[in-house]
N, C-alpha and C positions, 0 to 999 in steps of 0.2 A: 496226524493232520488230517480230518476230510479232504477229501479231494477237491471240494468246491471251494473251500476258505483257502487252499492254495491259489486257485485261479484267481479268488477275489483279491488274493497280492499280486498276483501277473497283470492284471486287469489293465493298469493304465500301459504297461509295455505290448501288450498284445493291441490294444485300442491303437497306438502308437505305427504298429505294422500296418494293422486295417487301414486308417487314414492315408498311409503313404500307398500304400494299393490303389486306395480308391482315386487321390490324387493323380495316377498314371496309370489309367485304364487302357488294356491292350484288347483287339479284337479277335477272335477263333483262334488261329494258332498263331498268330504273331504274339503271341506271350511271352516276350524272350526276357524283357526285365522282370516281369515277374517270378518267373521261371529261376532267372539268376540268385533272385532273392530269397524265394524257398531254397534252392539248392545250399546258400550260404548258410542261413540260421539251420538248416538238416546238421552240416557241414559242424556250426557253432556248438549244437546240442550233444556231438559225438556219436549220432548213428554209425550203426555198422557197415551201412554200404548204401551208396548213394546213386543213383542214375539219372541221367537226363537225356532228351533227346527219345522218349517214349512215345509212342503216338505223336510223332515231331516236336513238339514243345513238352511233354510231359514230362514230370520229375518224379521218382518212386525215392522213397526213404525206407530204412529195413532199420529194425531195435528189435534186437533179442532181449529176453526175459532174462532174468536172474537165473531162472531154470527154462531146459529146452525141450528137458526130458517127455514132453506132452505129445510133440511133434506138430501141434497145432499153430494154423499159422492164418492170421485174421488182418484182412484190408480195411482201411477207412481211407474213403474218398470224398475232396474236395474239389470242386471247381473252381478255374482261376481267371476266365475269359470277361471282358465286358462288354457291353453294346454299342450299336450304331446312334445313339442318341445325344442331342444336346443335353446339357444338365440345367436345370433349373433350380438345383437346391439353396445357392448362395452361401453354401457352406464356406468357411476358410479353407478347409482342405478340399474345395471342389475339384471337379477333373482341369487337368492344365491341357488337357489332349482335345481341341475342338472337334465334335461331334461324336466323343466316345466317352463313356460315363457306363460306372458298376449301377446300373439301374436294376440291378437282381440280387445284389448281395454276395457275389461270389465273390468280392474281397472281405466280406464276414467270413465267408466259409473257408476262405483258406488261412485266414491270420486265426481263427479258431484251432483249426487243424496243425497249425504249426504251434499255437498255444499246448493243445494236448500233447504232439511229437517231445514236446520240451519237456515236461513232466514227464512224460514215460520213459524218454532218455536216461532222465535222473533219476527214477525210482527204479523202474523195473520190476516193478512188483506183478510180473507175471510170469507162467510156464508157458513158454511158446515164442512166436514170432510176431511182430505186429509190421504190416508193410503200409506204409502211409502214402497214399496216391494222390496227387497234385495234378486234375486233368486240364488240359485246353478244351478251346471250343466245344462246350456245352452248348451255346446259343447257336444251334443249327449246323455247326462243321461237323457233329459225329465224333469228336474226341476223345469218347467212352470208345466207341467202335476201332477207333484206330490205336488205342492203347492195348483193345484186347487183341484185335491182329497182329499186333506186333509180340505177343506173347507172353503178355506179363501175367497171367493169372499162372500159366506153368512154368516158368521163369523163378518166381518168387515162391511158387509152392501154394498160392493163397487156396485156401478152403473155404470163407464165408467173408464175404463183403458187405458193408455198411456206408450208408450215405445219408447227407443232413440240406435241409432247407428250410433256410428262414421263411417264415411266413407272417405279410401283415393282416391283423384281424385275430390273430391267435395272442393272448397275452403273453408279454416279455417273459422268456425262461420258461415258459410251458410248451408243453409236447403234444402232437397230434399223430396218429399212425392209423392205419387201416391193415389187414392181410389182402393178400389176391389181387386183383387189376387196381390200379392207381389212379397212374397217370397215364393219358390216351397214345395209342398209336397217333403219328403227326404227317400223313401223308398231303402231297400237294400235286395241282393240276393246273395244266395249260388245256385250255380248248378255241380251237380257231373255228369261226365260221366264216365259210365264203361265200358270197354271194354274187351277185351282177352289180353293178355300183351305177350311178347315171346322175339326172339331174333329179332335183329334189320335186320340182314341179309336174314332173311324170314319172311317178312310181311306178305306174303300170309296166312301163319299158325296163325294170330294175328287177331284180330280186335280192327285196333289201335284207341284211344280215343283221341290222339292227331290231328289225322285227322279231326276225327266228331267235335272235340270243334275248331277246328279253324273255320270252315265253320259256326260253332253255335256262333263264334264272330259275323261275318258280316250279319248273318241271323238277329241277334237280334235288326239289325239296322233300316229291315224293318217294326218294330214298328213305327218308327217315318217317315220313307221314303214312308210308303204303308199302316200303318193302322191308323193314324193320319193325320187331317186337316193340309195342309201346311202352313196354318197362323196361327195356334196354338204351341204352346211351349211344346217342351217335350224335355228330353234329356236320352238315355239310354246308359250308360258307362262301360265296361268291364273293372275292374281295377286291375284283379289279375290274373295271368292263372299258375298254379302249377299242374306236374304231380308227382305220387307216384314212380318216378325213376330219379335218377341222375345222371345215367351212361349213355356214349356214344352209347352204344351197346345194349341197352336195351328199348323196346317199352312198355312204363307202361301200368299197369292195367287200371287205373283211371285218370284224369284229374278234379279239381277243380277249377271251375272259381267261383269270386266274382264281384259286381257290385252295381251301384247305379243307379235307376229311379228319375227322376225327373219329376214333372208334375204340373203345376197350376189350373187344375179345377179337381170335384172329377171324373167326366165322364172319362177324359183322363187317372185318377188314375188307376180308374176299368178296362177300357181297359189292360192297361200296365200289370195290376194285372194277367188278363185273359192271353193274348197272349204270355207272357213271357214262361211259363211251356209248352203252347201248343208248340210253335217254338222250344224249346231245345227237348222235345220229339221227336217229328217228325225230327227234325235234326238228332237227334243220332239214330234214325231206319234208315235212310236212309243207315246210315254205320254198319249196323248190331249192334249197342251198344244201352244201354240205358240212360237215364239222369231222374236224380233225382230231384227238385225246392224247394230249401226254400225261400219264398218271406218273407221278413219282414216287416211290417210295419213299417214307419220311422213317424217324424213330420208330421203333416197335412199341407194344403196350409195354408199360413198365408194371411186372408183378414181384410183389412183397412175396416173400415164402411165409409159410404159416408159422413153424418152428421158431426162425429168427425174430420174425415180426412180434411174437410173445415176449420174446427174451430183448428186444427192443425197447417194449413198452414197459415192463418190467422195470430196465435200467434208466427210465427215463420218470417212472415214479418215485423211485429210489433218490434221482437228483432234483425232480420239483415238487413229489407229491401225489402227482396227476397224469394222467395221460391220457385224452381225450381221442373218440373215433373221428378220423380225418376224412371228410367230404371225397367224392370222384372227384379227379380234377380232369378237365378235359384238354387241359396245356401237356407238353410236351418235356422229357427230361428223359437223357440218354446215358444217366446211369441204367436204364434198360438193359442197354449188352451186357454190362457185368452181372445184371441178374440175371441174364438168360447163360451164363457161364458157371455161374456159381448162386449157392444158395447166401440170402440175405436180406436186408430189410433196409429202407427207407424211411427219415422221419421227417417230421416239421417241427420247427421250435419257432416260437412265437416273436413277432416283431412289434407285436405293439401296435398301437393306432396310428400308423405311418400310410403313407402315400403307398399305392399297390404296386408290387413289381412291374417293369416294364415301362412305370411313369416319369418324365423327365424330375419330379420331384421327390421320387422314391431317395431314400438314404437307410443303409442296414442302420437299426439300433444295437449300438454298444453295449449296453445292457444285458443283452442276450450273451453275450460271451462267456461269463462265468459259467452258466449252464450248458450250452454248447461244447465248449472244450471238457465240463465234467461229462458230459454222455459219450463223448468219443473216448475218455479216459477208462471211466467205469466200464465199456464193454470190452476193452482188453482185460482187465484185470478181472472180470469177474465171467468172461468169457474163457479165460485162461487162468485160473485161480493157482496161487501156488500151494503144493503139496504142504 
């Protein structure tokens, strides 16, 4: 039976898992219920080994093929965590946890990888070992880094690793991928500008940090417009502007700016890391103020490996008949840490005409399940074919 037909048969079962996870979202590393559900299912499927508590609350399952003489080990990864968002879908399976929802489709990713694991444990039509990886805290917590730092790659002998994310705007069940840099590095910054507060009617007696900060918001954009090559992607966004005063007639003592820098190369990342505090310090000095910058490294650039990307695209074409070129994405993805440790590839599967990810009306499209499960299963069977 073709793989996709098998997943069509399992569709209702996998959908039920997905909606149960959706109804019970968990944030960051607090994925205790989800991890327990995953471990229970992997045990029911007959996985050869199940390990919990990796990367705090991650789960790993090991499935050995009918043959293992090839010595090949392939990792397949899904993320489990939700977002701190109030859901507005109105679905009957909407979040039961106030202020948390699966607004990025990780419920779908987890359910699809569980579906693939069930199929692979039933059939074992491959020569080697599949390691299914269920990761917490993709949404800003660095769960991928934590699992790698727990020694996951060496412990299970993983040689290659593959991940998937649903993508609104791509037709349901279709795929998109690109080699090389794919998702951006996601660094953060805090800038505090100290001036001299005072009465708003006597600005000459103050050093107004709001004026300095206002100029700084604009000056930071020269990192993009004057320091970066115009053909290279970089984003500098100031996302918060807070003063130490809430009164109408008080010039504040200080202003606090927050923001993010997104880059697609280590060279541009280092340039932005250097230029941002320089611009902040000197812009503040023009107005007699002082600037203190705290720069926080976020996820690194996620880079797909060429050979594995070509293979992943071929599998996508086998599943859906097509695989388009994906755009560069300035969002972050902590599968980057796994791709730094092992060659592999990350692919997008279409979610159709839906609300965008991280939107309160977003919902994973269950019609994508057969395609997503099939891609993971075929990755295992065709990367490690039986002799």
